[in-house]
DSSP file (Angstrom, degrees, kcal/mol; ACC not computed):
  #  RESIDUE AA STRUCTURE BP1 BP2  ACC     N-H-->O    O-->H-N    N-H-->O    O-->H-N    TCO  KAPPA ALPHA  PHI   PSI    X-CA   Y-CA   Z-CA
    1    1 A M     >        0   0    0      0, 0.0     4,-2.6     0, 0.0     5,-0.2   0.000 360.0 360.0 360.0 -40.8   12.6   -2.0    6.6
    2    2 A A  H  >  +     0   0    0      1,-0.2     4,-2.5     2,-0.2     5,-0.2   0.885 360.0  55.4 -57.1 -43.3   11.2   -5.4    5.6
    3    3 A E  H  > S+     0   0    0      1,-0.2     4,-0.9     2,-0.2    -1,-0.2   0.925 110.5  45.5 -58.1 -47.8   12.0   -6.9    9.0
    4    4 A I  H >4 S+     0   0    0      1,-0.2     3,-0.8     2,-0.2     4,-0.4   0.926 112.3  50.0 -60.0 -45.4   10.0   -4.2   10.7
    5    5 A M  H >< S+     0   0    0     -4,-2.6     3,-1.4     1,-0.2    -2,-0.2   0.876 105.4  57.2 -60.3 -39.2    7.2   -4.4    8.3
    6    6 A L  H 3< S+     0   0    0     -4,-2.5    -1,-0.2     1,-0.3    -2,-0.2   0.726 104.4  54.6 -66.3 -21.9    6.9   -8.2    8.8
    7    7 A S  T << S+     0   0    0     -4,-0.9    -1,-0.3    -3,-0.8    -2,-0.2   0.510  87.7 106.5 -90.6  -4.3    6.5   -7.7   12.5
    8    8 A L    <   -     0   0    0     -3,-1.4     3,-0.1    -4,-0.4    -3,-0.0  -0.455  47.6-170.0 -82.3 145.8    3.5   -5.4   12.2
    9    9 A D  S    S+     0   0    0      1,-0.4     2,-0.3    -2,-0.2    -1,-0.1   0.742  86.3   5.3 -94.8 -31.9   -0.2   -6.2   13.0
   10   10 A L        -     0   0    0     17,-0.2     2,-0.4     2,-0.0    -1,-0.4  -0.985  68.5-151.8-152.9 135.5   -1.3   -2.9   11.4
   11   11 A A  E     -a   29   0A   0     17,-2.1    19,-3.2    -2,-0.3     2,-0.6  -0.954   1.0-161.4-114.1 134.7    0.5   -0.1    9.6
   12   12 A I  E     +a   30   0A   0     -2,-0.4     2,-0.3    17,-0.2    19,-0.2  -0.973  37.0 148.5-110.5 113.7   -0.5    3.5    9.5
   13   13 A M  E     -a   31   0A   0     17,-2.4    19,-1.7    -2,-0.6     2,-0.1  -0.945  49.8 -84.8-150.4 164.4    1.2    5.2    6.5
   14   14 A A  E     -a   32   0A   0     -2,-0.3     2,-1.7    17,-0.2    19,-0.2  -0.332  45.4-111.1 -67.6 150.5    1.2    7.7    3.9
   15   15 A A  S    S+     0   0    0     17,-1.6    27,-0.2    20,-0.1    26,-0.2  -0.244  80.0 115.6 -80.3  47.5   -0.6    6.8    0.6
   16   16 A G  S >  S-     0   0    0     -2,-1.7     3,-1.2    25,-0.1     4,-0.2  -0.136  88.3 -70.7-103.5-156.5    2.7    6.7   -1.3
   17   17 A T  T >> S+     0   0    0      1,-0.3     3,-1.8     2,-0.2     4,-0.6   0.647 115.1  81.7 -77.9 -15.0    4.5    3.9   -3.1
   18   18 A T  H 3> S+     0   0    0      1,-0.3     4,-2.5     2,-0.2    -1,-0.3   0.678  73.6  78.6 -64.7 -12.7    5.5    2.2    0.1
   19   19 A I  H <> S+     0   0    0     -3,-1.2     4,-2.5     1,-0.2    -1,-0.3   0.841  85.5  60.3 -66.5 -27.2    2.0    0.7    0.1
   20   20 A F  H <> S+     0   0    0     -3,-1.8     4,-2.0     2,-0.2    -1,-0.2   0.931 107.9  44.5 -60.6 -43.2    3.4   -1.9   -2.5
   21   21 A E  H  X S+     0   0    0     -4,-0.6     4,-1.4     1,-0.2    -2,-0.2   0.887 112.5  51.0 -69.2 -38.1    5.9   -3.0    0.1
   22   22 A A  H  X>S+     0   0    0     -4,-2.5     5,-1.0     1,-0.2     4,-0.9   0.921 108.7  53.0 -65.6 -40.4    3.3   -3.2    2.8
   23   23 A A  H ><5S+     0   0    0     -4,-2.5     3,-0.9     1,-0.2    -2,-0.2   0.927 108.9  47.8 -55.7 -49.0    1.1   -5.2    0.5
   24   24 A I  H 3<5S+     0   0    0     -4,-2.0    -1,-0.2     1,-0.3    -2,-0.2   0.798 106.3  57.9 -67.2 -27.1    3.7   -7.8   -0.1
   25   25 A C  H 3<5S-     0   0    0     -4,-1.4    -1,-0.3    -5,-0.2    -2,-0.2   0.671 108.6-130.3 -79.8 -16.2    4.5   -8.1    3.6
   26   26 A G  T <<5 +     0   0    0     -4,-0.9    -3,-0.2    -3,-0.9    -2,-0.1   0.910  57.9 127.1  74.9  45.4    0.9   -9.0    4.2
   27   27 A F      < -     0   0    0     -5,-1.0    -1,-0.2    56,-0.1   -17,-0.2  -0.962  64.2 -96.5-127.9 154.8   -0.4   -6.7    7.0
   28   28 A P        -     0   0    0      0, 0.0   -17,-2.1     0, 0.0     2,-0.4  -0.365  41.5-151.3 -67.8 144.3   -3.5   -4.5    7.0
   29   29 A V  E     -a   11   0A   0     21,-0.2    23,-2.2   -19,-0.2     2,-0.6  -0.951  17.2-158.7-125.7 138.7   -2.8   -0.9    6.2
   30   30 A L  E     -ab  12  52A   0    -19,-3.2   -17,-2.4    -2,-0.4     2,-0.3  -0.960  25.7-156.0-110.4 112.7   -4.5    2.3    7.2
   31   31 A L  E     -ab  13  53A   0     21,-2.8    23,-3.4    -2,-0.6    24,-0.5  -0.699  14.7-176.6 -98.4 143.4   -3.6    4.9    4.6
   32   32 A V  E     -a   14   0A   0    -19,-1.7   -17,-1.6    -2,-0.3     2,-0.6  -0.997  26.0-129.1-133.2 133.1   -3.6    8.8    5.0
   33   33 A S  E     - b   0  56A   0     22,-3.0    24,-2.8    -2,-0.4     3,-0.1  -0.736  22.6-178.8 -81.9 123.3   -2.8   11.1    2.2
   34   34 A L  S    S+     0   0    0     -2,-0.6     2,-0.3    22,-0.2    -1,-0.2   0.659  72.8  26.5 -94.6 -19.9   -0.1   13.6    3.3
   35   35 A A  S >  S-     0   0    0      1,-0.1     3,-1.9    22,-0.0     4,-0.5  -0.945  87.1-106.7-141.8 159.1   -0.1   15.4   -0.1
   36   36 A N  G >  S+     0   0    0     -2,-0.3     3,-1.4     1,-0.3     4,-0.5   0.846 114.8  62.6 -60.6 -35.2   -2.7   16.0   -2.9
   37   37 A N  G 3  S+     0   0    0      1,-0.3    -1,-0.3     2,-0.1     4,-0.2   0.508  98.9  55.7 -72.4   0.7   -0.9   13.5   -5.2
   38   38 A Q  G <> S+     0   0    0     -3,-1.9     4,-2.6     2,-0.1     3,-0.3   0.561  84.9  83.1-100.1 -13.5   -1.5   10.7   -2.8
   39   39 A I  H <> S+     0   0    0     -3,-1.4     4,-2.6    -4,-0.5     5,-0.2   0.923  89.6  47.7 -63.1 -44.4   -5.2   11.0   -2.6
   40   40 A S  H  > S+     0   0    0     -4,-0.5     4,-1.6     1,-0.2    -1,-0.2   0.820 112.6  50.7 -68.2 -26.5   -6.0    9.0   -5.8
   41   41 A Q  H  > S+     0   0    0     -3,-0.3     4,-2.4     2,-0.2     5,-0.2   0.897 110.1  49.2 -74.3 -41.6   -3.7    6.2   -4.8
   42   42 A G  H  X S+     0   0    0     -4,-2.6     4,-2.0     1,-0.2    -2,-0.2   0.911 114.0  46.5 -60.0 -40.4   -5.3    6.0   -1.3
   43   43 A E  H  X S+     0   0    0     -4,-2.6     4,-2.3    -5,-0.2    -1,-0.2   0.846 111.4  50.8 -68.2 -34.0   -8.7    5.9   -2.9
   44   44 A A  H  X S+     0   0    0     -4,-1.6     4,-1.0    -5,-0.2    -2,-0.2   0.918 109.6  49.2 -69.5 -42.8   -7.7    3.3   -5.5
   45   45 A W  H ><>S+     0   0    0     -4,-2.4     5,-2.5     1,-0.2     3,-0.5   0.906 113.7  47.4 -59.3 -44.6   -6.2    0.9   -2.9
   46   46 A A  H ><5S+     0   0    0     -4,-2.0     3,-2.1     1,-0.2     5,-0.2   0.916 106.0  57.8 -65.6 -41.1   -9.3    1.2   -0.8
   47   47 A G  H 3<5S+     0   0    0     -4,-2.3    -1,-0.2     1,-0.3    -2,-0.2   0.740 105.8  51.4 -53.0 -27.2  -11.6    0.7   -3.8
   48   48 A L  T <<5S-     0   0    0     -4,-1.0    -1,-0.3    -3,-0.5    -2,-0.2   0.337 117.5-116.8 -91.3   0.7   -9.8   -2.5   -4.3
   49   49 A G  T < 5S+     0   0    0     -3,-2.1    36,-0.3     2,-0.1    37,-0.3   0.745  82.6 119.6  65.1  27.1  -10.4   -3.5   -0.7
   50   50 A A  S   <S+     0   0    0     -5,-2.5     2,-0.3    35,-0.2   -21,-0.2   0.335  75.4   3.2-106.4   5.5   -6.7   -3.5    0.0
   51   51 A C  S    S-     0   0    0     -6,-0.4     2,-0.5    -5,-0.2   -21,-0.2  -0.967  71.1-105.0-166.2 173.1   -6.6   -0.9    2.7
   52   52 A V  E     -b   30   0A   0    -23,-2.2   -21,-2.8    -2,-0.3     2,-0.6  -0.980  34.0-151.2-107.4 126.7   -8.6    1.5    4.8
   53   53 A Y  E     -b   31   0A   0     -2,-0.5   -21,-0.2   -23,-0.2     3,-0.1  -0.881  15.5-176.5-101.2 118.8   -8.3    5.0    3.5
   54   54 A A  E     -     0   0A   0    -23,-3.4     2,-0.3    -2,-0.6   -22,-0.2   0.630  41.3-123.3 -91.2 -12.4   -8.7    7.6    6.1
   55   55 A G  E     -     0   0A   0    -24,-0.5   -22,-3.0     5,-0.1     2,-0.5  -0.688  49.1 -17.7 114.3-163.4   -8.4   10.6    3.8
   56   56 A Y  E >   -b   33   0A   0     -2,-0.3     3,-1.9   -24,-0.2     4,-0.4  -0.737  56.8-134.7 -87.3 122.8   -6.4   13.7    3.3
   57   57 A L  G >  S+     0   0    0    -24,-2.8     3,-1.7    -2,-0.5   -23,-0.1   0.826 100.9  56.1 -53.9 -44.5   -4.5   14.7    6.5
   58   58 A P  G 3  S+     0   0    0      0, 0.0    -1,-0.3     0, 0.0   -24,-0.1   0.753 115.3  42.6 -63.5 -18.5   -5.2   18.4    6.5
   59   59 A E  G <  S+     0   0    0     -3,-1.9    -2,-0.2     2,-0.1     2,-0.2   0.377  91.0 119.3 -99.7   4.5   -9.0   17.4    6.5
   60   60 A F    <   -     0   0    0     -3,-1.7     2,-0.5    -4,-0.4    -5,-0.1  -0.461  53.5-148.0 -81.1 137.4   -8.6   14.7    8.9
   61   61 A V    >>  -     0   0    0     -2,-0.2     3,-1.5     1,-0.1     4,-1.3  -0.908  14.4-135.5-109.4 127.4  -10.5   14.7   12.2
   62   62 A D  H 3> S+     0   0    0     -2,-0.5     4,-2.3     1,-0.3     3,-0.3   0.866 105.6  57.1 -48.0 -44.3   -8.7   13.1   15.3
   63   63 A N  H 3> S+     0   0    0      1,-0.2     4,-2.6     2,-0.2    -1,-0.3   0.852 101.4  57.0 -59.8 -32.6  -12.0   11.3   16.3
   64   64 A D  H <> S+     0   0    0     -3,-1.5     4,-2.2     2,-0.2    -1,-0.2   0.920 107.5  48.6 -65.1 -40.2  -12.2    9.7   12.8
   65   65 A F  H  X S+     0   0    0     -4,-1.3     4,-2.3    -3,-0.3    -2,-0.2   0.932 110.1  51.2 -66.6 -46.2   -8.7    8.2   13.4
   66   66 A K  H  X S+     0   0    0     -4,-2.3     4,-2.6     1,-0.2    -1,-0.2   0.914 110.0  50.4 -52.1 -47.4   -9.7    6.9   16.9
   67   67 A N  H  X S+     0   0    0     -4,-2.6     4,-2.1     1,-0.2    -1,-0.2   0.917 110.0  48.9 -62.2 -44.6  -12.8    5.3   15.4
   68   68 A I  H  X S+     0   0    0     -4,-2.2     4,-1.9     2,-0.2    -1,-0.2   0.889 111.3  48.9 -60.0 -43.0  -10.8    3.5   12.6
   69   69 A I  H  X S+     0   0    0     -4,-2.3     4,-1.5     2,-0.2    -1,-0.2   0.917 111.0  51.2 -64.6 -43.9   -8.2    2.2   15.1
   70   70 A Q  H  X S+     0   0    0     -4,-2.6     4,-2.0     1,-0.2    -2,-0.2   0.858 106.3  55.0 -56.8 -39.2  -11.1    1.0   17.4
   71   71 A Q  H  X S+     0   0    0     -4,-2.1     4,-2.4     1,-0.2    -1,-0.2   0.917 103.3  57.2 -60.6 -43.9  -12.7   -0.8   14.3
   72   72 A F  H  < S+     0   0    0     -4,-1.9    -1,-0.2     1,-0.2    -2,-0.2   0.911 111.6  40.1 -56.9 -44.4   -9.4   -2.6   13.8
   73   73 A F  H  < S+     0   0    0     -4,-1.5     3,-0.3     1,-0.2    -1,-0.2   0.783 119.8  45.6 -75.3 -27.8   -9.5   -4.1   17.3
   74   74 A N  H  < S+     0   0    0     -4,-2.0    -2,-0.2     1,-0.2    -1,-0.2   0.654 123.3  30.9 -86.8 -19.3  -13.2   -4.8   17.2
   75   75 A D    >X  +     0   0    0     -4,-2.4     4,-1.2    -5,-0.2     3,-0.7  -0.520  63.4 157.2-142.6  65.7  -13.4   -6.4   13.7
   76   76 A F  H 3> S+     0   0    0     -3,-0.3     4,-1.9     1,-0.2     5,-0.1   0.821  71.5  65.0 -63.0 -34.6  -10.1   -8.1   13.0
   77   77 A D  H 3> S+     0   0    0      1,-0.2     4,-1.5     2,-0.2    -1,-0.2   0.865  99.9  51.4 -62.3 -36.6  -11.7  -10.4   10.4
   78   78 A S  H <> S+     0   0    0     -3,-0.7     4,-1.8     1,-0.2    -1,-0.2   0.908 110.1  50.3 -63.6 -40.2  -12.4   -7.4    8.1
   79   79 A W  H  X S+     0   0    0     -4,-1.2     4,-2.2     1,-0.2    -2,-0.2   0.822 105.8  55.8 -68.3 -30.4   -8.8   -6.4    8.4
   80   80 A Q  H  X S+     0   0    0     -4,-1.9     4,-2.4     2,-0.2    -1,-0.2   0.880 105.2  51.8 -64.3 -36.7   -7.7   -9.8    7.6
   81   81 A K  H  X S+     0   0    0     -4,-1.5     4,-2.3     2,-0.2    -2,-0.2   0.883 108.4  51.9 -69.9 -38.5   -9.7   -9.6    4.4
   82   82 A I  H  X S+     0   0    0     -4,-1.8     4,-2.6     2,-0.2     5,-0.2   0.938 108.2  52.3 -56.2 -46.7   -7.9   -6.3    3.6
   83   83 A R  H  X S+     0   0    0     -4,-2.2     4,-2.2     1,-0.2    -2,-0.2   0.931 111.8  44.4 -60.5 -48.0   -4.7   -8.0    4.1
   84   84 A Y  H  X S+     0   0    0     -4,-2.4     4,-1.2     2,-0.2    -1,-0.2   0.833 110.4  54.7 -67.2 -33.5   -5.5  -10.8    1.7
   85   85 A N  H  X S+     0   0    0     -4,-2.3     4,-0.7   -36,-0.3    -2,-0.2   0.928 110.1  47.5 -66.0 -45.4   -6.9   -8.4   -0.9
   86   86 A A  H >X S+     0   0    0     -4,-2.6     3,-1.1   -37,-0.3     4,-0.5   0.909 109.6  51.7 -64.0 -40.5   -3.6   -6.5   -0.8
   87   87 A L  H >< S+     0   0    0     -4,-2.2     3,-0.7     1,-0.2    -1,-0.2   0.814 103.5  60.0 -64.2 -27.0   -1.5   -9.6   -1.1
   88   88 A S  H 3< S+     0   0    0     -4,-1.2    -1,-0.2     1,-0.2    -2,-0.2   0.748 102.0  55.0 -71.8 -20.9   -3.6  -10.6   -4.1
   89   89 A L  H << S+     0   0    0     -3,-1.1     2,-0.3    -4,-0.7    -1,-0.2   0.575 107.2  46.5 -90.3  -9.0   -2.5   -7.4   -5.9
   90   90 A V    <<  -     0   0    0     -3,-0.7   -69,-0.0    -4,-0.5   -70,-0.0  -0.937  48.2-172.9-135.4 152.7    1.3   -7.8   -5.7
   91   91 A D        -     0   0    0     -2,-0.3    -1,-0.1    -3,-0.0    -4,-0.0   0.399  44.8-118.3-126.3  -0.5    3.8  -10.6   -6.3
   92   92 A G  S    S+     0   0    0    -72,-0.1     4,-0.1     1,-0.1     3,-0.1   0.608  91.6  97.1  75.8  11.9    7.0   -9.1   -5.1
   93   93 A R     >  +     0   0    0      1,-0.1     4,-2.5     2,-0.1     5,-0.2   0.218  42.5 106.8-116.8  17.3    8.7   -9.3   -8.5
   94   94 A G  H  > S+     0   0    0      1,-0.2     4,-2.3     2,-0.2     5,-0.2   0.907  79.2  52.0 -60.3 -43.1    8.1   -5.8   -9.8
   95   95 A A  H  > S+     0   0    0      1,-0.2     4,-2.3     2,-0.2    -1,-0.2   0.877 110.5  49.8 -64.6 -33.3   11.7   -4.7   -9.4
   96   96 A N  H  > S+     0   0    0      2,-0.2     4,-3.0     1,-0.2    -1,-0.2   0.928 110.9  48.5 -67.6 -45.9   12.8   -7.7  -11.4
   97   97 A R  H  X S+     0   0    0     -4,-2.5     4,-2.1     1,-0.2    -2,-0.2   0.870 113.1  48.0 -62.9 -36.4   10.3   -7.0  -14.1
   98   98 A L  H  X S+     0   0    0     -4,-2.3     4,-2.4     2,-0.2    -2,-0.2   0.933 111.7  49.7 -69.4 -45.9   11.5   -3.3  -14.3
   99   99 A A  H  X S+     0   0    0     -4,-2.3     4,-2.8     1,-0.2     5,-0.2   0.932 112.7  48.4 -61.5 -47.1   15.2   -4.3  -14.4
  100  100 A T  H  X S+     0   0    0     -4,-3.0     4,-2.8     1,-0.2    -1,-0.2   0.912 110.3  49.8 -59.1 -43.2   14.5   -6.8  -17.2
  101  101 A S  H  X S+     0   0    0     -4,-2.1     4,-2.3     2,-0.2    -1,-0.2   0.876 111.7  48.9 -61.8 -42.3   12.6   -4.3  -19.2
  102  102 A L  H  X S+     0   0    0     -4,-2.4     4,-2.6     2,-0.2     5,-0.2   0.947 111.8  49.3 -65.2 -47.0   15.4   -1.7  -18.8
  103  103 A L  H  X S+     0   0    0     -4,-2.8     4,-2.6     1,-0.2    -2,-0.2   0.918 110.1  51.2 -57.7 -44.2   18.0   -4.3  -19.8
  104  104 A D  H  X S+     0   0    0     -4,-2.8     4,-2.8     1,-0.2    -1,-0.2   0.899 110.2  49.4 -60.0 -42.1   15.9   -5.3  -22.8
  105  105 A L  H  X S+     0   0    0     -4,-2.3     4,-2.1     2,-0.2    -2,-0.2   0.919 110.6  49.5 -62.8 -41.5   15.6   -1.6  -23.8
  106  106 A V  H  X S+     0   0    0     -4,-2.6     4,-1.8     1,-0.2    -2,-0.2   0.937 112.5  48.4 -64.3 -42.6   19.4   -1.0  -23.5
  107  107 A E  H  X S+     0   0    0     -4,-2.6     4,-1.9     1,-0.2    -2,-0.2   0.920 109.8  52.0 -60.1 -44.0   20.0   -4.1  -25.6
  108  108 A E  H  X S+     0   0    0     -4,-2.8     4,-2.8     1,-0.2    -1,-0.2   0.858 108.1  51.0 -60.7 -36.5   17.6   -3.1  -28.2
  109  109 A R  H  X S+     0   0    0     -4,-2.1     4,-1.1     1,-0.2    -1,-0.2   0.831 107.8  53.5 -75.6 -26.6   19.2    0.3  -28.5
  110  110 A K  H  < S+     0   0    0     -4,-1.8    -1,-0.2    -5,-0.2    -2,-0.2   0.922 114.0  42.1 -68.5 -38.7   22.6   -1.3  -29.0
  111  111 A I  H  < S+     0   0    0     -4,-1.9    -2,-0.2     1,-0.2    -1,-0.2   0.936 123.3  36.1 -70.7 -47.4   21.2   -3.4  -31.8
  112  112 A N  H  <        0   0    0     -4,-2.8    -1,-0.2    -5,-0.1    -2,-0.2   0.450 360.0 360.0 -92.1  -2.6   19.2   -0.7  -33.5
  113  113 A G     <        0   0    0     -4,-1.1    -3,-0.2    -5,-0.2    -4,-0.1   0.507 360.0 360.0  79.0 360.0   21.7    2.1  -32.8
């Protein structure tokens, strides 16, 4: 998946956890919430300037989507800012930190019973 992501100019994706992978790959993202539990994440990433959030799909109007895509082609500099903002939020080492924390927890339980 990383190879595909690295070749993109723009990603249109659900506002789920894949946004972290997209951010580290460094391309601009247009997020759409496919479920209610994705709305807050889409809004949060947009609030940080790290994506364009189009909204909740059941409430989405096709013309809005067309306008956002047109904006991408007309104002590429703004999308580049989004790209850099997203890159500044991730370091690509989250999985390593999680694994280290889990191993530390296992070790602690061995020691403390």
